[in-house]
N, C-alpha and C positions, 0 to 999 in steps of 0.2 A: 575790455573788461569780460563781458556776457560770455564771449564765445574761446575764451581760458575757461567760464564755468563750465560751458557745455562742453568741452573739450577733456573736462574731469570727468565729468557726469559719465561721458564715453569713454572713459579709457580706464580709468580705477574702481578697483573690488568696491561693492557697495552694501550693506548692510539696511536697507530700504526696500519696500515693497515696491511692487511691478509698479501699481498705480499710481502712485506717488510720483514715482521714477519717471511716469508720460507727463506728470501737473506739473512740476517741476520744472521740467525742459521746454513743456508748452508755454509753461509762463515768462521765461526766460528768453524762447523764441521771439517771441510776442511783443514782442518789445524791447545827600540821604536824609528824609522827612520823616516824623511819624514811622518809623518802622517800614516804611518802604520805598525800593529801590530801582531803579530802572536802568534799561540797558538801551542806551542812543543808538538812532539808527536812521535810517534819510530816507526821503519818498525819491520818484521820481526826475524831481526837481532839484535836488540835494538837498530840502528842506529838514530841519529836524524832525524824528518821530521819536517821542518816548514811547520804548515796549516794557510792561509790565515785569517786574522783574523779581526779587523774595520782598517776603512781605514778612513781619515780627508780628508775633500778638500770643498773650496767653502764653508764652514759652515754648511758643510752637514758631521754628522758621520756615516758612513756607517758598519751597522753591520751584517756578515752574521749568517745564523742558517741554514748550508746545513746540510744532512745527519742524520741518527737515533738521538737521543734528548734523553741523560741519563744524572748523577749526579754522581760525584765524580768519573769518566772514566780517566784509569790508561792512559798512552802513547799509548801503543798498541792498544789501542779502537778507539783514534781520531785521530791513524795515519792511522788506517784503516778505516777514513771518517766519523765518529762519532764525535755528538759536547754536550758539556758538559755545564750545564746548568749554571755551577760556572764560566766559563768561559767570557759567553753572561754576566751575571750581573756585573762581572769587569769591562768587556769594558762601561756597564751603565755607573756606575759609574765612572770611565776616563771621559767619552763623558759629564754627567751632570757637572763635575770640570772645565772641560776645558772652557772660556770664548769666545773661540771660534766657537765654536760650537754650532748653532743656531738650529739646528735640527736631529731630530736622526730616520734613518730609517734603518728599516728590512730587512733584503736580504734572501729570506726564498725559500728554496725550501727541503723542509722535510717531507717523510712522516709520522711523530711523533717519537713517545718512548715510553719511561718509566712511568709511574706519577709522581714518586719521583722527588720532586725539581720542576716540571713543575708548579702546584699550583703558590708554589711559586715565582718566574718568572713572572710570568703572571700580579700577584700583584707588581712585583718588576715595571714590565714595567708600568701597572696602575697607578703606583707613581711619573715617571717622571712628571718633570714639564715643559719641554722643549717640542715644539712642535717633537710628533713621528709618526712615515709611517710606513705602512707595502708592502712589492712590491712578492705577488705571483711570485716568478719566474720562478714558475714551477709547484712542488703538497707543498703543506700546507692545509697538511692533520695530523687529529687528535692531538695529543701532541702541534702541529706546528701551527696548528689554532687556539689552545686553548691561543696563547703565541699573533698571531698574531691578536683575537679578542678584546686586549685589547689597539690596537693604536688608533690613532688620527680615522684614517680611513685607510681602505684594498683594494688599489689596486692590477688589475687582468691586465693579457692579454687574450686573445681571448680562448689560451687553456690549462693557467691557472688550476689545479685542487685543487679543495678548499673544505672543510670541510670534513666530517667525524664524528662527533661529536657521539664520542661511544666509549665502553669500553669495551673488554674484556679479558678472561681469557685461554690460550690451557691447559688443565688438560691433560695428557697423562697415559692413561690406558694399561698399559704392562703387566696383570695378563695373556692374551694369551702367547705375547710372551716367558714368564717365565714358563707356562708348559709345551710350547711344546721342552722346555732343560729340564725338567724333575722337576722345580723348584719352590716349595712353600713356599711364605714367609707367616712366621708365627708371627705378629706385635703385640708387650707383649706393653702395654701402659696406662698411665693415661690421663683421660681425653678426651670425646667422640668426640675434635675436634682436637685430637691431634692426630700429625702423616698424617696431609692431602697432597695426594701426594704421600707418600713414595713407592719407587721403586719398583713394583710387587704387589699392593695391588690395591684392583676397593673402588672410594670410594661410602662411605654409604651416605643414605638418608639427615643425619642430616647435615652431611660435604657439599655435595652439594647447599642447601640451606647457608649454611652458607657462600661460596665463592659466590652462585649469589648475596646475600645483600651486600656484599661486592663491589662487579662490579655496584651493581643498585646505590651503594651509592655515587660513583665514579661518574657515569654519571650521578648523579644528579648537584653534585660540577661540573663539568665542565660544564653543561649546565645550571646552574643558573649565573656561573662567565660571561660566553658568552653573555649572557641574561643583565646581570647588566650595560655592556654596548655597545652592538646591540638591534637592534629590529630583530632576528631571526624569522622569521616563524618554530614552532613549529613542524611541519611536516619534515624540514629539518634538524630536529637536532637525526635523528635514524642509524646512520652511516652513510651516502651516501654521495660523492664527485658532485661537482656540477662546469662547466667551465665556468669560462670567462661570458656572459652576465645573463644566468641561476647562477652564484655564486652572482648576481647582484638582478636577481629576489628574488632570497628565501632569500636577509638580509644578505648574508656573508661576499658579498664587496660593494665601497662604487663607484670606477670608471676604465672605460675599459682603455685599456693605451693600444698602438701598442707594448713600450718596455722599459728596463729599463731607455736608456735615454730619453725615453719622463717622465716618473715615476720621473726622477730627476730634471727635464726642471719643472716640475707643482707643485714641495713642494719644489723648491730654496727658501733661504729666500729674501726677498724684501729690 
């Protein structure tokens, strides 16, 4: 399973900050009551880990989006801190169906994650009929910002790190490493684009152009969905992040608050 996760990280387009990619890769290589919900995860020994999920109080459903974002994650991945878009959507459905909930608040601290499932969840957030807001509790970057951008408004603090509207694909060329071991891979295939990134092979021009076009398409999808909901400056969508007031000036966020308590007070149902 860990090898499958690593292959996905290294072969699929990611809306994820580079430091988070390095951290997550290193990690895998190295080894309803009272208005509260939990997302089940497991530890390294298979034991159950209760992960904080949605809470409902005073008419506000707080849905946390913390950690790397993925789709169809297993318990171990969630136990190690990742968040599954399917869990978030389930909580959105529950919040919409609960008559006591007047406002949905997304509490976000995430570097982003995999593209799979992110545009669909962003569309689901956009479709919410109740008032919906996002609070950048820390980092709200890449796929996490993709989701936040669909809220009615985004609140940041002075040190919130927001943006990173970009996509990349980390392709590993292991030909030199194989050569150093006296190995040469002779890949027999049909289809000029088949076998892209096969271990021990170098990428051809057609293959690279194909992957670049795929990354460009996803970046355009990302920007288009953001621009349909927000007036973000075009030059602020090149993969960089902005802090606090800078994010507001770039059109990435709307309000500056001191902390989450102030945010919740501002969005409280009247």
